mmCIF file of the C-alpha atoms, coordinates in Angstrom:
data_MODEL
# 
_entry.id   MODEL 
# 
loop_
_atom_site.group_PDB 
_atom_site.id 
_atom_site.type_symbol 
_atom_site.label_atom_id 
_atom_site.label_alt_id 
_atom_site.label_comp_id 
_atom_site.label_asym_id 
_atom_site.label_entity_id 
_atom_site.label_seq_id 
_atom_site.pdbx_PDB_ins_code 
_atom_site.Cartn_x 
_atom_site.Cartn_y 
_atom_site.Cartn_z 
_atom_site.occupancy 
_atom_site.B_iso_or_equiv 
_atom_site.pdbx_formal_charge 
_atom_site.auth_seq_id 
_atom_site.auth_comp_id 
_atom_site.auth_asym_id 
_atom_site.auth_atom_id 
_atom_site.pdbx_PDB_model_num 
ATOM 1  C CA . MET A 1 1  ? 12.660  -6.067  3.509   1.00 0.00 ? 1  MET A CA 1 
ATOM 2  C CA . HIS A 1 2  ? 9.212   -6.018  4.895   1.00 0.00 ? 2  HIS A CA 1 
ATOM 3  C CA . VAL A 1 3  ? 7.608   -8.949  6.824   1.00 0.00 ? 3  VAL A CA 1 
ATOM 4  C CA . MET A 1 4  ? 3.644   -9.735  6.060   1.00 0.00 ? 4  MET A CA 1 
ATOM 5  C CA . SER A 1 5  ? 1.191   -11.751 7.764   1.00 0.00 ? 5  SER A CA 1 
ATOM 6  C CA . SER A 1 6  ? -0.341  -14.476 5.797   1.00 0.00 ? 6  SER A CA 1 
ATOM 7  C CA . PRO A 1 7  ? -3.789  -13.312 3.124   1.00 0.00 ? 7  PRO A CA 1 
ATOM 8  C CA . LYS A 1 8  ? -5.725  -15.106 5.540   1.00 0.00 ? 8  LYS A CA 1 
ATOM 9  C CA . PHE A 1 9  ? -4.955  -12.897 8.239   1.00 0.00 ? 9  PHE A CA 1 
ATOM 10 C CA . GLU A 1 10 ? -4.709  -9.665  6.598   1.00 0.00 ? 10 GLU A CA 1 
ATOM 11 C CA . VAL A 1 11 ? -7.944  -10.226 4.815   1.00 0.00 ? 11 VAL A CA 1 
ATOM 12 C CA . ALA A 1 12 ? -8.980  -10.820 8.672   1.00 0.00 ? 12 ALA A CA 1 
ATOM 13 C CA . SER A 1 13 ? -7.669  -8.194  10.379  1.00 0.00 ? 13 SER A CA 1 
ATOM 14 C CA . MET A 1 14 ? -9.026  -5.466  8.198   1.00 0.00 ? 14 MET A CA 1 
ATOM 15 C CA . LEU A 1 15 ? -12.993 -7.294  8.662   1.00 0.00 ? 15 LEU A CA 1 
ATOM 16 C CA . GLU A 1 16 ? -12.542 -7.032  12.237  1.00 0.00 ? 16 GLU A CA 1 
ATOM 17 C CA . SER A 1 17 ? -11.018 -3.403  11.433  1.00 0.00 ? 17 SER A CA 1 
ATOM 18 C CA . LEU A 1 18 ? -13.752 -1.701  9.550   1.00 0.00 ? 18 LEU A CA 1 
ATOM 19 C CA . PRO A 1 19 ? -17.924 -0.806  10.609  1.00 0.00 ? 19 PRO A CA 1 
ATOM 20 C CA . ASP A 1 20 ? -20.377 -2.856  11.297  1.00 0.00 ? 20 ASP A CA 1 
ATOM 21 C CA . ASP A 1 21 ? -22.163 -1.556  8.374   1.00 0.00 ? 21 ASP A CA 1 
ATOM 22 C CA . SER A 1 22 ? -19.665 -1.786  6.176   1.00 0.00 ? 22 SER A CA 1 
ATOM 23 C CA . SER A 1 23 ? -20.825 -2.369  1.910   1.00 0.00 ? 23 SER A CA 1 
ATOM 24 C CA . PHE A 1 24 ? -19.790 -4.441  -0.426  1.00 0.00 ? 24 PHE A CA 1 
ATOM 25 C CA . GLU A 1 25 ? -18.097 -1.912  -1.895  1.00 0.00 ? 25 GLU A CA 1 
ATOM 26 C CA . ASP A 1 26 ? -16.698 -0.736  0.729   1.00 0.00 ? 26 ASP A CA 1 
ATOM 27 C CA . ILE A 1 27 ? -15.248 -4.034  1.680   1.00 0.00 ? 27 ILE A CA 1 
ATOM 28 C CA . GLN A 1 28 ? -13.590 -5.099  -2.375  1.00 0.00 ? 28 GLN A CA 1 
ATOM 29 C CA . TYR A 1 29 ? -12.260 -0.791  -1.770  1.00 0.00 ? 29 TYR A CA 1 
ATOM 30 C CA . HIS A 1 30 ? -10.059 -2.272  1.318   1.00 0.00 ? 30 HIS A CA 1 
ATOM 31 C CA . LEU A 1 31 ? -9.501  -4.866  -0.486  1.00 0.00 ? 31 LEU A CA 1 
ATOM 32 C CA . TYR A 1 32 ? -7.789  -3.318  -3.746  1.00 0.00 ? 32 TYR A CA 1 
ATOM 33 C CA . VAL A 1 33 ? -5.652  -0.525  -1.049  1.00 0.00 ? 33 VAL A CA 1 
ATOM 34 C CA . LEU A 1 34 ? -4.441  -4.088  0.865   1.00 0.00 ? 34 LEU A CA 1 
ATOM 35 C CA . GLU A 1 35 ? -2.743  -5.839  -2.337  1.00 0.00 ? 35 GLU A CA 1 
ATOM 36 C CA . LYS A 1 36 ? -1.635  -2.318  -3.845  1.00 0.00 ? 36 LYS A CA 1 
ATOM 37 C CA . ILE A 1 37 ? 0.520   -1.981  -0.600  1.00 0.00 ? 37 ILE A CA 1 
ATOM 38 C CA . LYS A 1 38 ? 1.724   -5.750  -1.092  1.00 0.00 ? 38 LYS A CA 1 
ATOM 39 C CA . ARG A 1 39 ? 2.744   -4.883  -4.940  1.00 0.00 ? 39 ARG A CA 1 
ATOM 40 C CA . GLY A 1 40 ? 4.638   -1.228  -3.666  1.00 0.00 ? 40 GLY A CA 1 
ATOM 41 C CA . LEU A 1 41 ? 6.493   -3.199  -0.829  1.00 0.00 ? 41 LEU A CA 1 
ATOM 42 C CA . ASP A 1 42 ? 7.113   -6.254  -2.952  1.00 0.00 ? 42 ASP A CA 1 
ATOM 43 C CA . ARG A 1 43 ? 8.529   -3.995  -6.144  1.00 0.00 ? 43 ARG A CA 1 
ATOM 44 C CA . ALA A 1 44 ? 10.592  -1.602  -2.816  1.00 0.00 ? 44 ALA A CA 1 
ATOM 45 C CA . ASP A 1 45 ? 11.793  -5.155  -1.979  1.00 0.00 ? 45 ASP A CA 1 
ATOM 46 C CA . SER A 1 46 ? 12.409  -6.246  -5.645  1.00 0.00 ? 46 SER A CA 1 
ATOM 47 C CA . GLU A 1 47 ? 13.720  -2.778  -7.454  1.00 0.00 ? 47 GLU A CA 1 
ATOM 48 C CA . GLY A 1 48 ? 14.886  -0.949  -3.964  1.00 0.00 ? 48 GLY A CA 1 
ATOM 49 C CA . VAL A 1 49 ? 13.711  2.703   -3.013  1.00 0.00 ? 49 VAL A CA 1 
ATOM 50 C CA . LEU A 1 50 ? 15.316  6.106   -3.626  1.00 0.00 ? 50 LEU A CA 1 
ATOM 51 C CA . SER A 1 51 ? 16.786  8.749   -1.014  1.00 0.00 ? 51 SER A CA 1 
ATOM 52 C CA . ASP A 1 52 ? 14.340  11.234  0.287   1.00 0.00 ? 52 ASP A CA 1 
ATOM 53 C CA . GLU A 1 53 ? 16.907  13.767  -1.812  1.00 0.00 ? 53 GLU A CA 1 
ATOM 54 C CA . THR A 1 54 ? 16.489  11.894  -4.505  1.00 0.00 ? 54 THR A CA 1 
ATOM 55 C CA . ALA A 1 55 ? 12.674  11.892  -4.460  1.00 0.00 ? 55 ALA A CA 1 
ATOM 56 C CA . ILE A 1 56 ? 12.997  15.854  -3.946  1.00 0.00 ? 56 ILE A CA 1 
ATOM 57 C CA . ARG A 1 57 ? 15.253  16.875  -6.629  1.00 0.00 ? 57 ARG A CA 1 
ATOM 58 C CA . ARG A 1 58 ? 12.563  14.774  -9.350  1.00 0.00 ? 58 ARG A CA 1 
ATOM 59 C CA . LEU A 1 59 ? 9.741   16.507  -7.742  1.00 0.00 ? 59 LEU A CA 1 
ATOM 60 C CA . ASP A 1 60 ? 11.496  20.144  -7.955  1.00 0.00 ? 60 ASP A CA 1 
ATOM 61 C CA . ARG A 1 61 ? 12.118  18.293  -11.714 1.00 0.00 ? 61 ARG A CA 1 
ATOM 62 C CA . TRP A 1 62 ? 8.200   17.722  -12.758 1.00 0.00 ? 62 TRP A CA 1 
ATOM 63 C CA . LEU A 1 63 ? 6.816   20.426  -11.083 1.00 0.00 ? 63 LEU A CA 1 
ATOM 64 C CA . SER A 1 64 ? 9.482   23.245  -11.606 1.00 0.00 ? 64 SER A CA 1 
ATOM 65 C CA . PRO A 1 65 ? 7.533   25.558  -14.317 1.00 0.00 ? 65 PRO A CA 1 
# 
């Protein structure tokens, strides 16, 4: 299970890490990435994850000619 901080803390931390000349588009993109990461972690918690071996087998099937 993952533990994430409050959204306000995460955004404040993200803003602190960005350069001072960041555009609104840069900030929006980073917010988008934070949300995607949160959704992925929530989904992993609720649905589980694949083992490395299973993921490699699936990729091999998809990538094999």
